[in-house]
C-alpha positions as CSV (number, residue, x, y, z in Angstrom):
1,M,83.6,109.6,103.0
2,P,85.4,111.1,106.0
3,I,88.0,113.7,105.1
4,Q,90.0,116.3,106.8
5,Q,90.3,119.7,105.4
6,I,93.6,121.5,106.3
7,L,94.8,124.9,105.6
8,L,98.3,124.8,104.2
9,G,100.8,127.4,105.3
10,V,102.0,127.6,101.7
11,G,99.7,129.3,99.3
12,G,96.9,129.3,101.8
13,S,94.7,126.9,99.9
14,T,92.3,124.4,101.5
15,K,93.1,120.7,100.7
16,D,91.4,117.3,101.5
17,Y,92.8,114.0,102.6
18,I,91.3,110.8,103.9
19,T,91.0,110.5,107.7
20,N,89.0,107.4,108.2
21,N,91.2,104.8,110.0
22,L,94.2,107.2,109.9
23,V,96.5,106.1,112.8
24,F,99.8,107.8,112.0
25,H,100.4,111.1,110.3
26,L,103.6,113.1,109.8
27,D,103.7,116.4,108.0
28,P,107.0,118.3,108.4
29,A,105.3,121.5,107.2
30,D,102.9,121.5,110.2
31,T,104.4,123.0,113.4
32,N,102.2,120.5,115.3
33,C,104.3,117.8,113.8
34,Y,107.7,119.6,114.0
35,S,108.3,123.0,115.4
36,G,111.3,123.7,113.0
37,S,113.9,123.1,115.7
38,G,114.9,120.5,118.2
39,T,114.4,116.7,117.9
40,T,110.7,116.1,118.8
41,V,108.4,114.9,116.1
42,N,104.8,114.2,116.8
43,S,102.2,112.4,114.7
44,L,99.2,114.6,114.0
45,V,96.9,111.7,115.2
46,N,97.0,109.3,118.0
47,S,99.8,110.8,120.1
48,H,102.8,109.1,118.6
49,T,106.1,110.9,119.5
50,N,109.5,109.9,118.3
51,D,112.3,108.8,120.7
52,H,115.2,109.1,118.2
53,F,115.9,111.7,115.6
54,G,119.0,110.4,114.0
55,D,121.3,112.5,111.8
56,I,118.3,114.1,110.1
57,T,117.8,117.7,109.3
58,W,114.7,119.8,108.7
59,D,114.4,122.3,105.8
60,S,111.8,125.0,105.6
61,D,112.1,124.8,101.7
62,S,112.0,128.7,101.5
63,S,112.5,128.4,97.7
64,G,109.8,125.8,97.1
65,D,106.2,124.9,98.0
66,T,106.4,121.9,100.3
67,G,106.3,124.1,103.5
68,G,109.2,121.9,105.0
69,Y,110.7,118.4,104.8
70,F,113.0,116.0,106.6
71,E,116.3,115.4,104.8
72,Y,118.6,112.4,105.0
73,D,122.1,112.9,103.7
74,G,123.0,109.3,103.1
75,D,125.7,109.0,105.7
76,Q,124.3,106.1,107.7
77,D,121.4,108.0,109.2
78,S,119.8,105.9,111.8
79,G,116.4,107.1,110.9
80,L,113.4,108.8,112.6
81,Q,112.2,106.3,115.3
82,F,109.0,105.8,117.1
83,P,108.2,103.3,119.9
84,Y,105.9,100.3,119.2
85,S,102.2,100.9,119.1
86,S,99.4,98.6,118.3
87,D,98.5,101.3,115.5
88,F,101.5,99.9,113.6
89,E,100.1,96.3,113.5
90,Y,99.2,95.2,110.0
91,G,98.3,91.6,110.6
92,Y,97.0,91.3,114.1
93,D,96.8,94.0,116.8
94,G,96.5,91.7,119.8
95,T,92.7,91.7,119.8
96,N,91.5,91.7,116.3
97,T,92.7,90.5,112.9
98,V,93.8,93.5,110.7
99,D,93.2,92.4,107.1
100,D,93.8,95.7,105.6
101,Y,96.5,98.4,105.9
102,T,97.9,101.3,103.9
103,W,101.3,102.9,104.0
104,E,101.6,106.3,102.2
105,W,104.5,108.6,101.8
106,W,106.0,111.5,99.7
107,W,109.6,111.0,98.8
108,Y,112.3,113.1,97.0
109,G,115.0,110.6,96.2
110,A,118.7,111.4,95.6
111,N,119.5,107.7,95.1
112,T,118.5,106.3,91.7
113,S,120.8,103.2,91.3
114,F,122.3,100.8,93.8
115,S,125.1,98.1,93.9
116,G,125.9,95.1,95.9
117,G,122.2,94.4,96.8
118,N,121.8,97.6,98.8
119,K,118.2,98.3,99.8
120,P,117.7,101.7,101.3
121,P,114.6,101.6,103.5
122,Y,111.6,103.8,103.5
123,I,109.5,102.4,106.3
124,W,110.5,99.4,108.5
125,F,110.4,97.9,112.0
126,N,113.5,96.7,113.8
127,N,115.3,96.4,117.1
128,V,118.0,99.1,117.7
129,S,121.1,99.5,119.7
130,S,121.5,101.7,122.7
131,S,123.1,104.2,120.3
132,G,119.9,104.1,118.2
133,Q,121.5,102.2,115.3
134,P,119.2,99.5,113.8
135,K,120.5,96.0,114.5
136,N,121.5,93.9,111.4
137,D,120.5,90.5,112.9
138,Q,116.8,91.4,113.5
139,L,115.8,92.4,110.0
140,T,114.2,89.2,109.0
141,A,112.1,89.0,112.2
142,T,108.4,90.0,112.5
143,G,107.5,93.3,110.9
144,V,107.1,94.9,107.5
145,H,110.1,96.3,105.7
146,I,109.7,98.6,102.6
147,F,112.9,99.0,100.6
148,K,114.0,100.9,97.5
149,A,115.9,98.7,95.1
150,T,117.4,99.3,91.7
151,S,114.3,98.7,89.5
152,N,111.5,97.9,92.1
153,I,110.3,98.4,95.7
154,K,110.9,95.3,97.8
155,V,108.4,94.5,100.6
156,T,109.5,92.0,103.2
157,I,107.0,90.6,105.8
158,S,109.1,88.4,108.2
159,S,111.2,86.3,105.8
160,G,108.9,86.6,102.7
161,T,109.9,89.2,100.2
162,D,107.9,90.5,97.1
163,N,109.1,92.8,94.4
164,F,106.9,95.5,93.1
165,S,108.1,96.5,89.7
166,P,109.2,97.8,87.3
167,I,109.9,101.3,88.5
168,T,112.1,104.1,87.1
169,W,113.6,106.3,89.8
170,T,113.5,110.0,88.9
171,G,116.1,111.3,91.3
172,S,115.6,115.0,92.0
173,K,111.8,114.9,91.9
174,W,109.1,114.3,94.5
175,Q,107.1,111.1,94.1
176,H,103.9,109.8,96.0
177,F,103.9,106.3,97.0
178,V,101.2,104.1,98.4
179,L,101.6,100.5,99.5
180,Q,98.1,99.0,100.1
181,K,97.5,95.6,101.8
182,E,94.1,94.0,101.4
183,G,94.2,90.6,103.0
184,T,97.2,88.9,101.4
185,T,97.2,91.1,98.3
186,G,99.5,94.1,98.0
187,K,99.2,96.9,95.5
188,L,101.8,99.7,95.0
189,Y,100.7,103.0,93.5
190,V,103.2,105.7,92.3
191,D,101.8,109.1,91.7
192,K,98.3,107.7,92.0
193,T,98.9,105.2,89.2
194,L,98.7,101.4,90.1
195,L,102.3,100.1,89.4
196,D,102.0,96.5,90.5
197,T,99.9,93.9,92.3
198,E,101.5,91.0,94.3
199,T,100.3,88.2,96.5
200,L,102.2,89.0,99.7
201,D,104.4,86.3,101.2
202,G,105.5,85.9,104.8
203,S,103.5,85.4,108.0
204,Y,101.2,87.8,109.8
205,S,101.5,88.0,113.5
206,T,101.8,90.5,116.2
207,L,104.9,92.7,116.1
208,D,107.6,92.4,118.7
209,T,106.8,95.2,121.1
210,S,110.6,95.9,121.5
211,K,110.8,96.8,117.8
212,K,110.6,100.4,116.7
213,L,108.9,102.1,113.6
214,I,111.8,103.6,111.6
215,I,111.3,106.1,108.9
216,G,114.3,106.0,106.6
217,G,117.6,104.6,107.9
218,P,120.9,102.8,106.7
219,Y,121.2,100.6,103.6
220,Y,121.4,96.8,104.0
221,G,123.4,94.8,101.5
222,G,120.8,92.0,101.6
223,L,118.7,91.1,104.5
224,G,120.5,91.1,107.8
225,S,124.0,91.8,106.4
226,K,126.4,94.6,106.8
227,K,125.3,98.2,106.9
228,T,126.5,100.5,104.2
229,P,125.8,104.3,103.8
230,G,122.3,105.4,104.5
231,M,119.3,106.6,102.6
232,A,119.7,110.0,100.8
233,G,116.7,112.1,100.0
234,R,113.7,113.8,101.6
235,F,110.6,112.7,103.4
236,G,107.4,114.8,103.2
237,V,104.0,113.7,104.4
238,V,103.8,110.0,105.8
239,R,100.5,108.4,106.7
240,F,99.4,105.0,107.9
241,Y,95.8,103.6,107.7
242,Q,94.9,100.6,109.9
243,G,92.0,98.4,109.0
244,K,91.7,100.2,105.6
245,A,93.1,99.6,102.2
246,L,92.7,102.9,100.4
247,T,90.8,102.6,97.1
248,A,92.2,104.0,93.8
249,T,89.8,106.9,94.2
250,E,90.9,107.7,97.7
251,I,94.6,107.4,96.7
252,T,93.9,110.0,93.9
253,Q,92.2,112.2,96.5
254,N,95.2,112.1,98.8
255,Y,97.6,112.7,95.9
256,D,95.5,115.7,94.7
257,A,95.3,117.1,98.2
258,E,99.1,117.7,98.2
259,K,100.2,117.7,94.6
260,S,100.6,121.5,94.5
261,R,103.1,121.2,97.3
262,Y,105.2,118.4,95.8
263,T,104.8,118.6,92.0
């Protein structure tokens, strides 16, 4: 089983995570990802660099163990944005069918309840305006959209939406999320425990190359409707695996690799 051993700056301990089929990897604690200043963020694999930073701040977490995180203040942050890449294709990459995909992220959430159908996004794809603000009218087009809702996580693929539930938001606490797609079956793990399994609705086709990958961003009061204030909380490590649905054992391995930083 291919793994990567990394030396964390906090605590100096060696940790392991899965690298087979890893196509996107952010770690705000790693200076190769973010230097600690400026607006440039680099994936630690495959040369992905952001082209929009939004109203995000970076915190070194001097009083904690994470080594650093990206913070969203909830004030309509436009999100951390990356140009299109075939690495983000979860259904068809233009040459081959992609049956399996995994999205993984560590999140510290300030929002625990929502009103009016608000769905603060974790990870999504959308067209953006010249100012970097995601466009409302493109939300139901091709792409995967992973949202946080009152008692579940909503996953929208094109116009098909699936609810992974039930989930209780802990607020001021780090949580580890893994959304795993294997064919048309989706599984959501929270803190290495399987939360729910759903048959994924929606169509699978190539992404619109004009769309961007957006990490975080503004709320939407229902798909395609008016923006309301943005996601509030913190992002830690983010990883995508193309052509691979992480197994329960691998998810536990990734969780264990970083739990000392986040729990």
